[in-house]
matplotlib code that plots the C-alpha trace (Angstrom):
import matplotlib.pyplot as plt

x = [3.3, 0.9, -2.4, -4.1, -2.8, -3.3, -7.1, -7.6, -11.4, -10.9, -8.5, -10.1, -9.3, -8.0, -10.4, -11.0, -9.4, -11.6, -13.3, -11.5, -13.0, -13.5, -13.1, -16.6, -15.9, -19.2, -22.9, -24.8, -28.7, -29.5, -32.6, -33.7, -30.6, -27.7, -24.4, -21.5, -17.7, -14.9, -11.1, -9.7, -6.0, -4.0, -0.7, 2.1, -0.5, -1.8, -5.1, -8.4, -11.6, -14.8, -18.0, -21.2, -24.9, -27.8, -24.8, -23.7, -20.2, -20.5, -16.8, -13.3, -10.0, -6.8, -4.1, -0.5, -1.0, -3.7, -3.7, -4.4, -7.3, -8.9, -8.4, -10.7, -12.9, -13.4, -13.8, -16.2, -18.5, -18.3, -19.5, -22.6, -23.4, -23.0, -25.6, -28.3, -27.0, -27.3, -24.9, -26.8]
y = [-28.8, -30.8, -29.1, -31.5, -29.7, -26.4, -27.0, -29.0, -28.6, -27.9, -24.8, -21.6, -18.2, -15.6, -13.1, -9.7, -7.0, -4.8, -1.8, 1.2, 4.1, 7.6, 10.8, 12.7, 16.3, 17.7, 16.5, 18.7, 18.1, 19.0, 18.1, 16.0, 14.1, 13.9, 14.3, 13.4, 13.4, 11.9, 11.3, 8.1, 8.1, 5.3, 6.0, 6.0, 5.5, 8.9, 10.5, 9.6, 12.1, 9.7, 11.6, 9.5, 10.1, 8.8, 6.6, 5.1, 5.9, 8.2, 9.5, 9.2, 10.6, 9.7, 12.7, 12.5, 14.9, 15.5, 19.0, 18.3, 16.0, 19.0, 21.1, 18.8, 18.5, 22.2, 22.7, 20.0, 21.2, 25.0, 23.5, 21.8, 25.1, 27.2, 24.4, 25.0, 22.6, 23.3, 22.2, 19.9]
z = [-0.2, -2.2, -3.6, -1.0, 2.1, 0.7, 0.0, 2.9, 4.0, 7.6, 6.7, 7.7, 6.2, 8.6, 10.0, 8.5, 10.1, 12.3, 10.8, 11.4, 13.6, 11.8, 13.4, 12.7, 11.4, 10.3, 9.5, 7.0, 6.2, 2.2, 0.3, 2.7, 3.2, 5.9, 4.4, 6.9, 6.6, 9.0, 8.7, 8.8, 9.9, 7.9, 9.4, 7.2, 4.3, 4.9, 5.8, 4.0, 4.0, 3.9, 2.8, 3.5, 2.5, 4.6, 6.5, 3.0, 1.8, -1.2, -1.8, -0.2, -1.0, 0.7, 1.4, 2.5, 5.6, 8.1, 7.2, 3.5, 4.6, 6.9, 3.9, 1.5, 4.3, 4.9, 0.9, 0.7, 3.6, 2.0, -1.2, 0.3, 2.6, -0.9, -2.4, 0.4, 3.1, 6.9, 9.5, 12.1]

ax = plt.figure().add_subplot(projection="3d")
ax.plot(x, y, z, "-o")
ax.set_aspect("equal")
plt.show()
């Protein structure tokens, strides 16, 4: 294959994959801000816990099993509640 055919001007990149939907677990209001937690199941790659602040990604961690991911989510919720947050 020549460089010309690889870099052809009409060649279009593949479309991006569709965004994955998350499973909302909880929402907490703390210091005037909103914190939300959701799980994203990546199949064989594990389950990711994602924390968002005011709708923007703040923190994420992938776990091998759903049970471990739920434990992380529960720990984060308990921490935010101890620090003055309120479930909404």
